[in-house]
ZAMARGU-4260 file (C-alpha; in steps of 0.2 Angstrom, whole numbers, plus 5000, padded with zeros to 4 digits):
<rodrens>
0) 5591/6266/6073 | 5582/6266/6090 | 5571/6252/6084 | 5586/6242/6079 | 5594/6245/6096
5) 5578/6238/6104 | 5580/6222/6093 | 5598/6221/6097 | 5594/6222/6116 | 5581/6208/6114
10) 5594/6197/6105 | 5607/6200/6118 | 5594/6196/6132 | 5590/6180/6123 | 5609/6175/6121
15) 5612/6180/6139 | 5597/6168/6144 | 5605/6154/6134 | 5622/6156/6141 | 5615/6156/6159
20) 5605/6141/6155 | 5620/6132/6148 | 5633/6139/6160 | 5633/6123/6171 | 5646/6111/6167
25) 5642/6096/6157 | 5650/6084/6170 | 5644/6091/6186 | 5654/6089/6202 | 5641/6078/6211
30) 5626/6067/6206 | 5614/6080/6215 | 5617/6093/6201 | 5608/6094/6184 | 5616/6088/6169
35) 5617/6100/6153 | 5623/6092/6137 | 5628/6105/6124 | 5633/6097/6108 | 5642/6082/6117
40) 5639/6064/6122 | 5633/6059/6140 | 5630/6041/6146 | 5622/6038/6163 | 5630/6021/6168
45) 5620/6006/6175 | 5617/6007/6193 | 5619/6026/6194 | 5606/6039/6199 | 5605/6057/6193
50) 5597/6067/6207 | 5592/6081/6195 | 5586/6086/6178 | 5594/6081/6162 | 5595/6094/6147
55) 5601/6089/6130 | 5604/6103/6118 | 5611/6097/6101 | 5620/6082/6109 | 5616/6064/6113
60) 5612/6056/6130 | 5610/6038/6135 | 5602/6032/6151 | 5608/6014/6153 | 5598/5999/6158
65) 5597/6000/6177 | 5601/6018/6178 | 5588/6031/6185 | 5585/6050/6182 | 5575/6057/6197
70) 5571/6073/6188 | 5565/6078/6170 | 5573/6075/6154 | 5573/6088/6140 | 5580/6085/6123
75) 5581/6100/6110 | 5589/6096/6093 | 5598/6081/6099 | 5595/6063/6103 | 5591/6053/6119
80) 5590/6034/6123 | 5581/6029/6138 | 5585/6011/6143 | 5583/6014/6161 | 5570/6024/6171
85) 5565/6042/6171 | 5554/6047/6186 | 5550/6064/6179 | 5544/6070/6162 | 5552/6068/6145
90) 5551/6083/6133 | 5557/6080/6115 | 5558/6096/6104 | 5564/6093/6086 | 5574/6078/6091
95) 5574/6059/6092 | 5570/6049/6108 | 5571/6031/6110 | 5562/6023/6125 | 5566/6006/6129
100) 5563/6008/6148 | 5551/6017/6159 | 5545/6035/6160 | 5535/6038/6176 | 5529/6056/6170
105) 5522/6063/6154 | 5530/6063/6137 | 5529/6079/6127 | 5533/6078/6108 | 5535/6094/6098
110) 5541/6091/6080 | 5552/6076/6084 | 5552/6058/6082 | 5548/6046/6097 | 5553/6027/6096
115) 5544/6016/6108 | 5552/5999/6110 | 5543/5983/6115 | 5546/5985/6133 | 5543/6004/6134
120) 5531/6010/6148 | 5525/6028/6149 | 5515/6029/6165 | 5509/6047/6162 | 5501/6055/6146
125) 5508/6056/6129 | 5506/6073/6121 | 5511/6076/6102 | 5512/6092/6092 | 5518/6089/6075
130) 5528/6074/6080 | 5529/6056/6074 | 5527/6041/6085 | 5534/6024/6080 | 5527/6011/6093
135) 5533/5993/6094 | 5521/5979/6099 | 5521/5978/6118 | 5524/5996/6121 | 5512/6004/6134
140) 5505/6021/6137 | 5495/6020/6153 | 5489/6038/6153 | 5480/6048/6139 | 5486/6052/6122
145) 5482/6069/6114 | 5489/6080/6100 | 5487/6088/6084 | 5492/6073/6074 | 5487/6054/6075
150) 5501/6042/6079 | 5508/6032/6064 | 5506/6013/6063 | 5516/6003/6075 | 5534/5999/6069
155) 5548/5991/6078 | 5560/5992/6063 | 5567/6009/6068 | 5569/6004/6086 | 5579/5989/6082
160) 5589/5999/6068 | 5605/5999/6078 | 5605/5981/6081 | 5603/5976/6063 | 5617/5988/6056
165) 5630/5979/6046 | 5646/5986/6037 | 5637/5985/6020 | 5621/5994/6027 | 5632/6007/6035
170) 5641/6010/6018 | 5624/6011/6009 | 5617/6023/6021 | 5633/6034/6019 | 5631/6034/6000
175) 5613/6037/6001 | 5616/6052/6014 | 5628/6059/6001 | 5616/6058/5987 | 5602/6066/5998
180) 5614/6080/6003 | 5620/6084/5986 | 5602/6084/5979 | 5597/6096/5993 | 5611/6107/5989
185) 5608/6107/5970 | 5589/6111/5973 | 5593/6126/5984 | 5606/6132/5972 | 5593/6132/5958
190) 5581/6142/5969 | 5595/6154/5973 | 5598/6156/5954 | 5579/6160/5951 | 5580/6172/5966
195) 5594/6181/5958 | 5585/6182/5941 | 5568/6188/5948 | 5571/6196/5965 | 5589/6204/5964
200) 5585/6221/5972 | 5576/6215/5988 | 5588/6201/5990 | 5603/6214/5989 | 5594/6223/6003
205) 5594/6207/6014 | 5612/6204/6010 | 5616/6222/6015 | 5607/6220/6032 | 5618/6204/6036
210) 5634/6212/6030 | 5632/6228/6040 | 5626/6221/6056 | 5627/6202/6057 | 5626/6202/6076
215) 5610/6212/6076 | 5602/6200/6062 | 5608/6185/6072 | 5600/6191/6088 | 5584/6195/6079
220) 5584/6177/6071 | 5587/6169/6088 | 5574/6179/6096 | 5561/6174/6083 | 5567/6155/6085
225) 5564/6157/6104 | 5547/6166/6104 | 5539/6156/6089 | 5536/6139/6099 | 5529/6149/6114
230) 5517/6159/6102 | 5512/6143/6093 | 5508/6133/6108 | 5497/6148/6115 | 5488/6150/6098
235) 5486/6131/6097 | 5478/6130/6114 | 5464/6142/6108 | 5458/6131/6093 | 5451/6147/6083
240) 5469/6153/6082 | 5477/6137/6075 | 5477/6144/6057 | 5486/6159/6062 | 5499/6149/6071
245) 5501/6138/6056 | 5503/6155/6046 | 5517/6161/6058 | 5526/6145/6056 | 5525/6146/6037
250) 5531/6164/6037 | 5546/6160/6048 | 5550/6145/6037 | 5550/6156/6022 | 5561/6169/6030
255) 5573/6155/6035 | 5574/6149/6017 | 5575/6166/6009 | 5589/6171/6022 | 5598/6155/6018
260) 5598/6159/5999 | 5604/6176/6002 | 5618/6170/6013 | 5623/6158/5999 | 5623/6173/5987
265) 5634/6183/5998 | 5646/6168/5999 | 5646/6167/5980 | 5650/6185/5979 | 5665/6183/5992
270) 5672/6169/5982 | 5671/6178/5965 | 5679/6193/5973 | 5693/6182/5981 | 5696/6174/5963
275) 5695/6191/5955 | 5681/6185/5944 | 5665/6194/5938 | 5651/6181/5938 | 5633/6184/5934
280) 5622/6185/5948 | 5613/6168/5946 | 5630/6159/5944 | 5636/6168/5960 | 5620/6164/5970
285) 5619/6146/5964 | 5637/6142/5968 | 5638/6150/5985 | 5621/6142/5990 | 5627/6125/5984
290) 5644/6126/5994 | 5635/6133/6010 | 5622/6119/6010 | 5636/6106/6008 | 5646/6113/6022
295) 5632/6115/6034 | 5626/6097/6031 | 5643/6090/6032 | 5646/6098/6049 | 5631/6089/6056
300) 5641/6073/6057 | 5655/6081/6067 | 5654/6077/6085 | 5651/6092/6097 | 5647/6103/6082
305) 5632/6095/6073 | 5618/6107/6069 | 5624/6122/6079 | 5634/6131/6065 | 5619/6129/6052
310) 5607/6134/6066 | 5617/6150/6070 | 5620/6154/6051 | 5601/6152/6047 | 5597/6164/6062
315) 5607/6177/6054 | 5599/6175/6037 | 5581/6175/6045 | 5585/6190/6055 | 5591/6199/6040
320) 5575/6195/6031 | 5564/6202/6045 | 5574/6218/6047 | 5574/6221/6028 | 5555/6218/6028
325) 5553/6230/6043 | 5563/6243/6033 | 5553/6241/6018 | 5537/6243/6029 | 5544/6259/6037
330) 5548/6266/6020 | 5530/6263/6013 | 5523/6270/6029 | 5533/6286/6027 | 5527/6288/6009
335) 5509/6286/6014 | 5512/6299/6028 | 5519/6311/6016 | 5504/6309/6004 | 5492/6312/6018
340) 5501/6328/6024 | 5505/6335/6007 | 5488/6330/5999 | 5496/6323/5983 | 5511/6313/5977
345) 5527/6322/5971 | 5525/6314/5955 | 5507/6320/5953 | 5511/6338/5957 | 5526/6338/5945
350) 5515/6331/5931 | 5501/6343/5935 | 5513/6358/5933 | 5520/6351/5917 | 5502/6350/5910
355) 5498/6368/5916 | 5514/6375/5908 | 5511/6366/5892 | 5493/6369/5891 | 5488/6351/5889
360) 5477/6339/5899 | 5476/6321/5898
</rodrens>
């Protein structure tokens, strides 16, 4: 319980930091203040100057042609379009950024997509870590380029995508999006059914963790989300530890997937209980995961909501997996300690007494 209290304290500290970071209003009282976009939309009009930093978390921001940002621009899980000038650095993490103007500082890309238009100019360095760069002919990077991945071949199609959109293409993309979302939900539902068939006992423990203490599991998941990029960057700087950094990312990805399937299973059980039905475990897990995935993907297109609900729910699942794994480790450690203290396993001693009473030996 004391260890869980420490995890809860860490999660609460993370949430407090996020609240402090986003406490400033989206529309500040003066142009001398920083701008924080949390799941919303912001446009810096032409001729205006933002004397501060621009931070975009799960929203979208557009710097119009003729507009200027004196500070840095940071985009996390959102979208940014730079038509004007950015005098500071541009940092893109898990997001999409379109540059059609000028960035005087450096551009840092971490796991996102960077689109450079034909008139884009990056006066500083371009650093990539797991990101994808689409560069149109005429785009300039005056500084050095470095990163773990090589840039893709130049492409102007994605940069001009908005200009070539027609009603027919928009309808086609909507239908294609529906097909992809349905296929993804069906695939995760199949994985959940397999999980219910071959790993019911450990998954039930994960469900119990998130049912009894959802705030604790959510805090642990958010803490892991916040610390992993820092650890990954530190490990990646020391070239020898790059494999360990990749392993950590893979483990967190597995925890997120496992937690999501467990959440879907829990939702299926809730639906079965509400309908007063008794479904088999694979059916309940598959149906719940299918509906959960469809709902999360559908909310992504809702303005001011987007990826936030799915992100928070996945944090609860990932945190539950971590706590369940920690409980299993503690249980095994306690068993080993008992063996070291007693000198023999309880089952071994009981079987030995049975052999001595019966006078038989194996």
